[in-house]
GURODO-268584 format. One record per residue: residue number from 1; x, y, z of N, C-alpha, C, CB in turn. Coordinates in steps of 0.05 Angstrom, whole numbers, plus 5000, padded with zeros to 4 digits. Glycine has a CB too. Layout:
[r NUM,[X,Y,Z],[X,Y,Z],[X,Y,Z],[X,Y,Z]],
...
***
This chain:
[r 1,[5383,4400,0759],[5392,4372,0762],[5361,4357,0757],[5410,4364,0796]],
[r 2,[5366,4335,0739],[5344,4315,0723],[5332,4302,0762],[5367,4282,0692]],
[r 3,[5308,4298,0760],[5288,4285,0792],[5303,4253,0782],[5235,4288,0790]],
[r 4,[5302,4244,0806],[5306,4206,0801],[5285,4208,0797],[5315,4180,0824]],
[r 5,[5283,4183,0774],[5258,4161,0775],[5262,4149,0792],[5253,4142,0755]],
[r 6,[5232,4132,0793],[5224,4099,0811],[5239,4085,0794],[5186,4083,0812]],
[r 7,[5246,4086,0773],[5263,4059,0758],[5294,4062,0766],[5262,4059,0718]],
[r 8,[5299,4090,0766],[5330,4090,0778],[5330,4088,0804],[5346,4115,0772]],
[r 9,[5312,4101,0819],[5316,4088,0853],[5317,4049,0848],[5279,4100,0880]],
[r 10,[5300,4047,0839],[5296,4010,0845],[5323,4004,0825],[5257,3990,0829]],
[r 11,[5334,4011,0807],[5362,3998,0789],[5382,4006,0814],[5372,4016,0751]],
[r 12,[5380,4026,0830],[5410,4031,0849],[5402,4009,0873],[5414,4071,0866]],
[r 13,[5379,4006,0881],[5373,3992,0912],[5378,3967,0911],[5344,3992,0924]],
[r 14,[5367,3963,0879],[5389,3926,0862],[5416,3928,0874],[5400,3925,0817]],
[r 15,[5430,3941,0864],[5458,3935,0859],[5471,3941,0895],[5473,3959,0830]],
[r 16,[5452,3961,0911],[5469,3964,0928],[5464,3940,0948],[5466,3991,0939]],
[r 17,[5437,3929,0942],[5433,3915,0968],[5435,3885,0955],[5400,3923,0986]],
[r 18,[5436,3864,0932],[5438,3851,0910],[5424,3829,0917],[5463,3847,0902]],
[r 19,[5432,3807,0920],[5405,3783,0924],[5392,3789,0956],[5420,3742,0923]],
[r 20,[5396,3812,0974],[5392,3811,0997],[5364,3830,0995],[5418,3818,1016]],
[r 21,[5358,3845,0968],[5334,3858,0965],[5304,3841,0956],[5341,3878,0944]],
[r 22,[5294,3843,0982],[5261,3832,0983],[5238,3841,0958],[5248,3845,1013]],
[r 23,[5235,3867,0971],[5215,3878,0953],[5224,3917,0959],[5176,3865,0965]],
[r 24,[5214,3934,0937],[5211,3950,0938],[5180,3960,0931],[5230,3955,0928]],
[r 25,[5168,3980,0947],[5131,3983,0940],[5139,4012,0949],[5098,3960,0964]],
[r 26,[5119,4017,0933],[5114,4045,0915],[5078,4047,0946],[5104,4036,0859]],
[r 27,[5076,4068,0966],[5059,4060,0975],[5034,4098,0976],[5074,4041,1005]],
[r 28,[5017,4103,0986],[5009,4127,0991],[4986,4129,0969],[5033,4147,0991]],
[r 29,[4981,4161,0974],[4970,4171,0952],[4977,4171,0923],[4967,4190,0958]],
[r 30,[4998,4173,0915],[5011,4170,0888],[5004,4139,0879],[5046,4175,0890]],
[r 31,[5001,4123,0892],[4989,4100,0880],[4949,4098,0858],[4989,4082,0912]],
[r 32,[4935,4125,0877],[4918,4120,0880],[4914,4155,0846],[4909,4115,0919]],
[r 33,[4887,4145,0836],[4882,4172,0813],[4875,4202,0838],[4844,4162,0786]],
[r 34,[4877,4204,0858],[4859,4225,0870],[4896,4230,0895],[4815,4210,0888]],
[r 35,[4911,4245,0885],[4938,4255,0889],[4946,4282,0885],[4953,4243,0876]],
[r 36,[4950,4298,0907],[4970,4319,0906],[4989,4328,0870],[4993,4307,0932]],
[r 37,[4979,4346,0861],[5011,4339,0848],[5039,4346,0844],[5010,4338,0831]],
[r 38,[5034,4361,0872],[5066,4360,0890],[5074,4346,0908],[5074,4379,0902]],
[r 39,[5056,4320,0914],[5062,4297,0937],[5080,4273,0928],[5032,4283,0946]],
[r 40,[5100,4285,0948],[5128,4262,0936],[5120,4226,0932],[5159,4263,0966]],
[r 41,[5133,4219,0938],[5131,4191,0931],[5148,4173,0956],[5145,4186,0899]],
[r 42,[5116,4162,0965],[5135,4147,0988],[5138,4119,0987],[5125,4152,1018]],
[r 43,[5159,4110,0994],[5173,4080,0977],[5185,4051,1005],[5215,4096,0953]],
[r 44,[5177,4035,1011],[5182,4017,1021],[5195,4000,1020],[5173,4013,1023]],
[r 45,[5224,3993,1024],[5245,3972,1017],[5247,3956,1045],[5277,3988,1007]],
[r 46,[5235,3928,1032],[5242,3899,1048],[5274,3896,1040],[5221,3868,1035]],
[r 47,[5291,3889,1054],[5312,3860,1052],[5316,3849,1076],[5342,3865,1040]],
[r 48,[5340,3831,1073],[5343,3807,1090],[5352,3821,1105],[5357,3783,1083]],
[r 49,[5369,3838,1113],[5394,3848,1135],[5404,3875,1129],[5421,3829,1133]],
[r 50,[5402,3899,1144],[5409,3922,1142],[5441,3926,1153],[5388,3936,1155]],
[r 51,[5465,3933,1152],[5488,3934,1167],[5498,3965,1152],[5510,3902,1163]],
[r 52,[5523,3974,1169],[5532,3992,1154],[5540,3995,1132],[5542,3998,1161]],
[r 53,[5558,3970,1122],[5560,3969,1087],[5540,3970,1066],[5570,3947,1079]],
[r 54,[5523,3950,1077],[5503,3966,1058],[5491,3987,1051],[5489,3962,1060]],
[r 55,[5486,3998,1087],[5477,4023,1084],[5491,4045,1075],[5468,4029,1104]],
[r 56,[5513,4046,1068],[5530,4062,1064],[5528,4063,1029],[5557,4053,1078]],
[r 57,[5524,4026,1022],[5521,4020,0989],[5496,4033,0977],[5517,3986,0983]],
[r 58,[5479,4041,0997],[5454,4048,0994],[5446,4082,0997],[5441,4031,1015]],
[r 59,[5464,4085,1010],[5470,4121,1010],[5468,4134,0986],[5499,4130,1019]],
[r 60,[5478,4131,0964],[5470,4156,0942],[5446,4146,0938],[5487,4161,0912]],
[r 61,[5430,4122,0929],[5412,4125,0911],[5386,4139,0930],[5406,4097,0897]],
[r 62,[5389,4142,0964],[5381,4152,0986],[5373,4191,0977],[5408,4145,1011]],
[r 63,[5401,4191,0974],[5412,4216,0968],[5389,4238,0945],[5443,4207,0952]],
[r 64,[5403,4213,0930],[5389,4230,0903],[5363,4235,0906],[5390,4216,0875]],
[r 65,[5345,4218,0921],[5314,4211,0923],[5302,4240,0936],[5307,4181,0946]],
[r 66,[5314,4235,0956],[5309,4253,0976],[5313,4291,0958],[5336,4243,1006]],
[r 67,[5342,4279,0946],[5350,4310,0936],[5317,4326,0915],[5388,4307,0909]],
[r 68,[5303,4303,0902],[5284,4298,0882],[5259,4313,0901],[5281,4262,0873]],
[r 69,[5260,4315,0918],[5231,4329,0939],[5218,4307,0953],[5203,4344,0919]],
[r 70,[5226,4278,0949],[5210,4260,0968],[5226,4253,0991],[5201,4233,0955]],
[r 71,[5214,4243,1005],[5224,4221,1032],[5240,4200,1029],[5204,4206,1045]],
[r 72,[5259,4200,1043],[5273,4177,1046],[5253,4143,1043],[5286,4184,1075]],
[r 73,[5268,4132,1039],[5256,4105,1033],[5254,4086,1054],[5271,4092,1013]],
[r 74,[5240,4081,1060],[5224,4071,1103],[5242,4042,1083],[5162,4067,1118]],
[r 75,[5264,4039,1099],[5275,4009,1099],[5282,3996,1129],[5304,4008,1081]],
[r 76,[5272,3968,1118],[5258,3949,1140],[5271,3918,1136],[5220,3949,1134]],
[r 77,[5281,3917,1155],[5282,3876,1148],[5268,3867,1152],[5297,3855,1160]],
[r 78,[5261,3842,1132],[5231,3823,1133],[5230,3823,1160],[5229,3789,1118]],
[r 79,[5240,3818,1182],[5231,3801,1204],[5227,3825,1222],[5251,3777,1214]],
[r 80,[5233,3860,1215],[5214,3881,1227],[5194,3891,1216],[5224,3900,1233]],
[r 81,[5191,3880,1189],[5169,3883,1175],[5152,3866,1191],[5171,3876,1146]],
[r 82,[5155,3843,1193],[5140,3817,1197],[5122,3825,1236],[5172,3782,1195]],
[r 83,[5147,3846,1249],[5143,3846,1280],[5131,3877,1284],[5174,3840,1298]],
[r 84,[5129,3894,1275],[5125,3916,1283],[5100,3929,1267],[5148,3929,1281]],
[r 85,[5082,3907,1259],[5053,3919,1261],[5040,3933,1280],[5038,3902,1260]],
[r 86,[5044,3921,1310],[5028,3932,1333],[5047,3958,1336],[5025,3911,1363]],
[r 87,[5063,3963,1323],[5075,3992,1332],[5067,4020,1305],[5115,3987,1336]],
[r 88,[5073,4004,1293],[5059,4020,1257],[5029,4016,1244],[5078,4005,1228]],
[r 89,[5010,4005,1265],[4987,4002,1246],[4976,4019,1223],[4968,4002,1261]],
[r 90,[4974,4048,1235],[4957,4061,1219],[4974,4064,1188],[4951,4090,1236]],
[r 91,[5000,4059,1195],[5025,4066,1168],[5018,4040,1156],[5066,4069,1177]],
[r 92,[5022,4014,1173],[5015,3994,1152],[5000,3986,1140],[5017,3981,1155]],
[r 93,[4970,3992,1153],[4947,3986,1139],[4944,4002,1127],[4927,3980,1150]],
[r 94,[4956,4029,1113],[4952,4044,1086],[4975,4031,1073],[4954,4079,1086]],
[r 95,[4996,4018,1067],[5011,4003,1053],[4995,3986,1039],[5029,3992,1067]],
[r 96,[4984,3971,1068],[4978,3939,1065],[4956,3945,1031],[4954,3922,1103]],
[r 97,[4938,3969,1044],[4916,3978,1029],[4916,3991,1001],[4905,3995,1044]],
[r 98,[4941,4006,0997],[4943,4024,0974],[4973,4019,0965],[4935,4056,0981]],
[r 99,[4980,3998,0955],[5016,4002,0941],[5021,3985,0925],[5042,4001,0960]],
[r 100,[5041,3994,0899],[5045,3978,0881],[5078,3966,0881],[5036,3992,0857]],
[r 101,[5076,3949,0871],[5102,3930,0882],[5121,3943,0844],[5090,3877,0887]],
[r 102,[5138,3946,0861],[5163,3961,0834],[5181,3941,0838],[5181,3997,0839]],
[r 103,[5184,3927,0851],[5212,3900,0853],[5201,3880,0870],[5245,3910,0871]],
[r 104,[5199,3859,0863],[5213,3833,0884],[5184,3821,0892],[5235,3846,0918]],
[r 105,[5179,3814,0902],[5160,3794,0927],[5139,3807,0949],[5182,3778,0948]],
[r 106,[5119,3813,0937],[5107,3834,0971],[5083,3814,0982],[5086,3876,0962]],
[r 107,[5084,3775,0969],[5065,3771,0990],[5060,3770,1023],[5061,3753,0985]],
[r 108,[5049,3781,1035],[5047,3783,1062],[5037,3773,1071],[5043,3796,1071]],
[r 109,[5031,3766,1105],[5011,3751,1121],[5003,3771,1147],[5025,3720,1131]],
[r 110,[5022,3793,1136],[5020,3819,1155],[5002,3830,1164],[5029,3837,1149]],
[r 111,[4987,3831,1186],[4948,3832,1188],[4952,3865,1210],[4925,3790,1215]],
[r 112,[4933,3881,1201],[4935,3901,1231],[4914,3896,1245],[4934,3933,1228]],
[r 113,[4915,3900,1280],[4902,3886,1288],[4883,3923,1303],[4920,3857,1306]],
[r 114,[4851,3915,1296],[4843,3937,1311],[4844,3948,1337],[4827,3936,1309]],
[r 115,[4850,3937,1358],[4863,3950,1382],[4883,3971,1378],[4877,3929,1398]],
[r 116,[4903,3953,1366],[4932,3974,1354],[4926,3997,1342],[4952,3962,1332]],
[r 117,[4905,4000,1324],[4892,4023,1304],[4888,4039,1314],[4871,4020,1290]],
[r 118,[4866,4028,1337],[4848,4051,1356],[4878,4067,1372],[4820,4031,1387]],
[r 119,[4889,4054,1381],[4907,4072,1400],[4922,4089,1389],[4924,4060,1415]],
[r 120,[4934,4074,1371],[4954,4096,1351],[4944,4111,1345],[4966,4091,1328]],
[r 121,[4909,4115,1337],[4896,4131,1318],[4891,4151,1343],[4868,4116,1299]],
[r 122,[4884,4139,1355],[4877,4166,1376],[4903,4188,1394],[4859,4152,1402]],
[r 123,[4910,4167,1386],[4947,4181,1401],[4955,4208,1372],[4987,4140,1399]],
[r 124,[4948,4193,1342],[4961,4212,1328],[4941,4229,1322],[4975,4203,1305]],
[r 125,[4908,4235,1314],[4886,4251,1323],[4891,4269,1334],[4870,4243,1335]],
[r 126,[4900,4266,1367],[4897,4283,1381],[4930,4300,1380],[4885,4269,1405]],
[r 127,[4957,4290,1366],[4971,4310,1377],[4975,4320,1345],[4999,4300,1398]],
[r 128,[4958,4320,1321],[4956,4334,1298],[4940,4355,1311],[4945,4320,1272]],
[r 129,[4923,4350,1320],[4904,4373,1331],[4912,4394,1351],[4881,4361,1343]],
[r 130,[4936,4387,1372],[4944,4405,1383],[4966,4416,1363],[4950,4397,1409]],
[r 131,[4987,4410,1349],[4993,4416,1318],[4991,4437,1312],[4980,4405,1300]],
[r 132,[4955,4432,1300],[4950,4448,1287],[4938,4476,1301],[4937,4436,1271]],
[r 133,[4926,4470,1325],[4930,4490,1346],[4959,4514,1354],[4927,4471,1369]],
[r 134,[4980,4490,1366],[4998,4513,1353],[5013,4530,1341],[5002,4517,1353]],
[r 135,[5006,4515,1308],[5006,4524,1294],[4994,4555,1292],[5001,4508,1285]],
[r 136,[4965,4560,1290],[4949,4576,1290],[4949,4602,1309],[4929,4562,1291]],
[r 137,[4958,4595,1329],[4974,4610,1354],[4995,4619,1341],[4984,4591,1379]],
[r 138,[5010,4617,1325],[5041,4620,1313],[5030,4637,1289],[5059,4587,1302]],
[r 139,[5016,4631,1274],[4995,4642,1247],[4983,4670,1254],[4965,4618,1240]],
[r 140,[4976,4672,1280],[4960,4699,1282],[4940,4708,1259],[4982,4722,1284]],
[r 141,[4943,4726,1254],[4926,4742,1231],[4937,4734,1197],[4931,4779,1237]],
[r 142,[4952,4728,1202],[4976,4715,1174],[4968,4706,1167],[5000,4701,1172]],
[r 143,[4944,4705,1136],[4932,4688,1125],[4944,4664,1103],[4915,4704,1115]],
[r 144,[4969,4686,1097],[4987,4667,1082],[4999,4638,1110],[5018,4690,1068]],
[r 145,[5010,4648,1120],[5018,4631,1141],[4996,4600,1152],[5019,4654,1166]],
[r 146,[4975,4621,1154],[4948,4605,1159],[4933,4577,1138],[4926,4629,1158]],
[r 147,[4949,4588,1113],[4943,4570,1087],[4965,4549,1084],[4943,4588,1060]],
[r 148,[4989,4565,1091],[5015,4547,1090],[5004,4516,1112],[5049,4569,1106]],
[r 149,[4996,4528,1137],[4984,4505,1164],[4971,4491,1161],[4972,4510,1184]],
[r 150,[4953,4501,1138],[4926,4479,1121],[4944,4456,1110],[4906,4497,1088]],
[r 151,[4952,4474,1092],[4964,4451,1052],[4988,4429,1086],[5007,4491,1003]],
[r 152,[5000,4436,1096],[5024,4420,1112],[5013,4397,1129],[5041,4441,1133]],
[r 153,[4982,4403,1133],[4972,4389,1154],[4950,4363,1131],[4952,4414,1180]],
[r 154,[4950,4370,1109],[4926,4357,1092],[4928,4323,1089],[4928,4370,1059]],
[r 155,[4960,4319,1089],[4966,4297,1074],[4973,4276,1105],[4994,4304,1049]],
[r 156,[4967,4281,1128],[4964,4271,1158],[4939,4265,1168],[4972,4290,1177]],
[r 157,[4926,4289,1162],[4894,4287,1171],[4885,4261,1148],[4873,4323,1166]],
[r 158,[4895,4266,1124],[4882,4248,1103],[4885,4217,1110],[4895,4255,1075]],
[r 159,[4906,4210,1127],[4914,4180,1134],[4899,4187,1161],[4950,4169,1136]],
[r 160,[4896,4200,1177],[4876,4197,1201],[4846,4190,1196],[4876,4222,1216]],
[r 161,[4839,4199,1170],[4816,4200,1158],[4813,4162,1149],[4817,4228,1131]],
[r 162,[4832,4162,1142],[4835,4131,1130],[4827,4111,1149],[4864,4123,1121]],
[r 163,[4845,4113,1171],[4855,4096,1191],[4821,4100,1210],[4890,4109,1208]],
[r 164,[4810,4121,1210],[4789,4130,1226],[4769,4099,1210],[4779,4170,1220]],
[r 165,[4760,4108,1192],[4741,4093,1178],[4746,4057,1175],[4741,4107,1151]],
[r 166,[4767,4056,1168],[4794,4026,1168],[4771,4012,1202],[4850,4042,1181]],
[r 167,[4774,4033,1222],[4768,4022,1255],[4742,4018,1256],[4776,4043,1281]],
[r 168,[4720,4025,1231],[4694,4015,1232],[4696,4001,1212],[4672,4032,1233]],
[r 169,[4715,3974,1207],[4707,3951,1193],[4708,3956,1160],[4677,3943,1203]],
[r 170,[4703,3981,1150],[4705,3988,1127],[4735,3992,1105],[4692,4007,1131]],
[r 171,[4727,3997,1086],[4747,4009,1073],[4746,4035,1053],[4757,3988,1061]],
[r 172,[4764,4045,1055],[4763,4078,1057],[4767,4089,1025],[4793,4092,1080]],
[r 173,[4743,4112,1011],[4742,4109,0989],[4773,4117,0972],[4718,4123,0983]],
[r 174,[4782,4111,0957],[4806,4127,0944],[4799,4158,0944],[4811,4116,0911]],
[r 175,[4770,4169,0936],[4773,4199,0926],[4771,4207,0950],[4754,4213,0904]],
[r 176,[4787,4232,0959],[4793,4236,0986],[4761,4258,0996],[4830,4253,0990]],
[r 177,[4748,4268,0981],[4724,4283,0970],[4699,4258,0993],[4722,4281,0922]],
[r 178,[4695,4240,0984],[4687,4217,0988],[4699,4214,1016],[4694,4197,0966]],
[r 179,[4719,4202,1018],[4733,4203,1051],[4720,4225,1066],[4768,4209,1052]],
[r 180,[4728,4245,1062],[4721,4274,1083],[4686,4265,1084],[4730,4317,1063]],
[r 181,[4675,4264,1065],[4643,4265,1074],[4649,4233,1090],[4613,4266,1040]],
[r 182,[4654,4207,1089],[4643,4197,1097],[4648,4191,1130],[4643,4184,1080]],
[r 183,[4681,4205,1140],[4681,4214,1166],[4664,4229,1171],[4701,4223,1175]],
[r 184,[4659,4247,1159],[4638,4262,1171],[4605,4250,1186],[4633,4279,1148]],
[r 185,[4601,4235,1165],[4579,4218,1175],[4578,4195,1201],[4574,4204,1151]],
[r 186,[4609,4187,1208],[4619,4170,1229],[4615,4200,1250],[4655,4153,1223]],
[r 187,[4633,4215,1242],[4635,4226,1273],[4618,4260,1273],[4675,4229,1284]],
[r 188,[4607,4266,1252],[4590,4289,1249],[4605,4316,1253],[4568,4288,1269]],
[r 189,[4629,4306,1245],[4644,4341,1237],[4627,4348,1217],[4681,4345,1222]],
[r 190,[4634,4380,1203],[4632,4383,1174],[4648,4386,1161],[4620,4398,1166]],
[r 191,[4644,4369,1134],[4665,4367,1116],[4669,4384,1104],[4666,4352,1102]],
[r 192,[4654,4407,1099],[4666,4436,1082],[4687,4447,1085],[4655,4458,1085]],
[r 193,[4695,4441,1113],[4728,4451,1103],[4747,4439,1091],[4743,4459,1120]],
[r 194,[4741,4412,1095],[4772,4394,1082],[4763,4381,1064],[4790,4371,1100]],
[r 195,[4740,4388,1049],[4733,4384,1022],[4747,4406,1009],[4702,4384,1016]],
[r 196,[4740,4428,1022],[4759,4456,1010],[4787,4449,1008],[4759,4484,1031]],
[r 197,[4803,4440,1026],[4829,4431,1031],[4837,4416,0997],[4828,4408,1062]],
[r 198,[4822,4390,1001],[4819,4373,0977],[4829,4388,0950],[4787,4366,0974]],
[r 199,[4808,4402,0949],[4797,4421,0920],[4820,4431,0914],[4773,4447,0922]],
[r 200,[4829,4444,0933],[4855,4467,0938],[4884,4454,0929],[4858,4475,0974]],
[r 201,[4888,4428,0944],[4904,4414,0938],[4910,4400,0901],[4897,4397,0959]],
[r 202,[4885,4402,0890],[4880,4383,0855],[4878,4408,0849],[4850,4358,0843]],
[r 203,[4887,4436,0861],[4883,4459,0835],[4861,4468,0824],[4894,4452,0811]],
[r 204,[4838,4445,0827],[4812,4463,0824],[4801,4482,0830],[4800,4458,0827]],
[r 205,[4795,4481,0855],[4790,4518,0877],[4807,4526,0897],[4762,4520,0899]],
[r 206,[4823,4546,0889],[4846,4552,0898],[4831,4562,0929],[4864,4574,0877]],
[r 207,[4840,4558,0951],[4823,4581,0975],[4844,4601,0967],[4821,4573,1016]],
[r 208,[4832,4619,0972],[4833,4650,0966],[4848,4655,1002],[4792,4670,0956]],
[r 209,[4865,4682,1011],[4883,4677,1021],[4852,4691,1050],[4918,4691,1007]],
[r 210,[4845,4702,1033],[4814,4713,1048],[4798,4700,1066],[4792,4718,1031]],
[r 211,[4795,4676,1054],[4771,4658,1061],[4795,4638,1086],[4754,4636,1024]],
[r 212,[4818,4641,1086],[4834,4622,1107],[4829,4617,1138],[4860,4630,1108]],
[r 213,[4820,4642,1155],[4818,4638,1186],[4790,4614,1187],[4811,4673,1204]],
[r 214,[4767,4629,1164],[4738,4609,1165],[4750,4579,1155],[4707,4622,1138]],
[r 215,[4765,4574,1135],[4772,4552,1136],[4786,4536,1158],[4782,4553,1120]],
[r 216,[4799,4550,1169],[4818,4536,1191],[4797,4540,1219],[4854,4555,1194]],
[r 217,[4779,4549,1219],[4774,4553,1238],[4746,4526,1243],[4770,4586,1240]],
[r 218,[4734,4522,1207],[4725,4493,1221],[4743,4467,1218],[4697,4485,1208]],
[r 219,[4758,4475,1204],[4780,4452,1203],[4792,4445,1238],[4811,4465,1180]],
[r 220,[4805,4463,1240],[4803,4456,1287],[4780,4444,1291],[4797,4489,1316]],
[r 221,[4759,4454,1284],[4731,4440,1289],[4730,4426,1283],[4711,4444,1285]],
[r 222,[4736,4403,1267],[4729,4385,1254],[4746,4363,1272],[4734,4390,1225]],
[r 223,[4770,4371,1275],[4786,4355,1284],[4789,4352,1317],[4808,4362,1272]],
[r 224,[4784,4362,1326],[4758,4360,1346],[4732,4348,1350],[4750,4377,1347]],
[r 225,[4726,4336,1338],[4702,4316,1337],[4720,4296,1332],[4677,4320,1315]],
[r 226,[4741,4293,1308],[4758,4264,1308],[4759,4253,1336],[4791,4268,1297]],
[r 227,[4775,4272,1357],[4792,4267,1382],[4765,4261,1389],[4812,4291,1399]],
[r 228,[4741,4265,1402],[4720,4262,1418],[4716,4238,1409],[4698,4281,1417]],
[r 229,[4715,4232,1380],[4697,4213,1375],[4713,4179,1379],[4685,4222,1343]],
[r 230,[4740,4182,1367],[4758,4162,1379],[4761,4158,1413],[4784,4170,1367]],
[r 231,[4763,4180,1420],[4750,4184,1456],[4737,4156,1470],[4719,4208,1456]],
[r 232,[4709,4170,1455],[4691,4147,1461],[4680,4120,1447],[4674,4158,1465]],
[r 233,[4708,4114,1423],[4697,4104,1410],[4701,4068,1421],[4706,4117,1385]],
[r 234,[4680,4051,1423],[4680,4022,1433],[4674,4010,1420],[4670,4015,1451]],
[r 235,[4667,4010,1386],[4681,3995,1372],[4654,3974,1364],[4708,3984,1387]],
[r 236,[4619,3988,1379],[4601,3988,1365],[4598,4009,1346],[4583,3986,1378]],
[r 237,[4580,3997,1327],[4570,4016,1306],[4549,4031,1317],[4560,4003,1281]],
[r 238,[4553,4056,1302],[4532,4082,1318],[4507,4089,1304],[4548,4114,1319]],
***
């Protein structure tokens, strides 16, 4: 079955929501040149209102989109979009900084409060570290599972890294190796395991199964550095 294209998604969303569709926005890694070939497309859909009838009308498009290997469109009303930056500051910051308008008008006065960003960032970083530890325990000495754990976590970790750079008032680089190196300079973590995973995802230098335990060990240590840095973060430049 042929995969649904962005153009087809937009066309079906326009049919489903009609004049109530304000904007369709592509965001995340697919907007930049530095993305994994297997990464899915993240799409934000802004509408004037959502009810059962409109959701039903849009369900066929959403099903076809997810069947093509993508996450379901993030669908918000305009009121929700303007009122939720304090709840999802990391996600909002990523959308605002890295997006491409596919349809409509995405001019917005939404801003992310650094205090909100710091709280969510510490929560997400700690949660990710705990999930990585649980995954490492479950994987044991199985190098295939260890590598799969690294691959699965990469997107989330890079989102955390971008938010960490933004927390210091800077714009994160689009190149993920540069991003890793910048975070290493900020937190003191060892950039090597994270850079290796970026190269692995690009298909440039795949991580061998025999190397997975060492990479995972450094990766876990690096996330501990991130959590410690955020726990002690005061907002002052170091």
